[in-house]
C-alpha positions, 0 to 999 in steps of 0.5 A: 500499499505505502509504495502505491500511495507513494507514487500516486501522490509523486505523480499528482505533484508531477515529480520525477523520482530524481526530484523527490530523491533530492527533496528527501535527501536519499538516493534515487535507488531508495525512493524506487525501493520504497515505491516497488515495496522492496524497502520501507523508509525510516520514520525519519524519512517517513516524516520527510516524505509527509511533509514533502507532499503535504500528506498525512502518514495515515494516508501513505500507510493506508490507514485513511483514504484522504 
């Protein structure tokens, strides 16, 4: 759920994987792995993702639909 929601909000904002990686201070491969579900972000990175996209962690984690 997390990976697909992350990809969804990234595309809604019109960002490339590279732009997200640079904005979060992580590697491009890390963002790819998050979206593919091969890796989960740390709490610190999850918070950065929420702030970067102005979205709740509950949404990204599949706990709410908004």
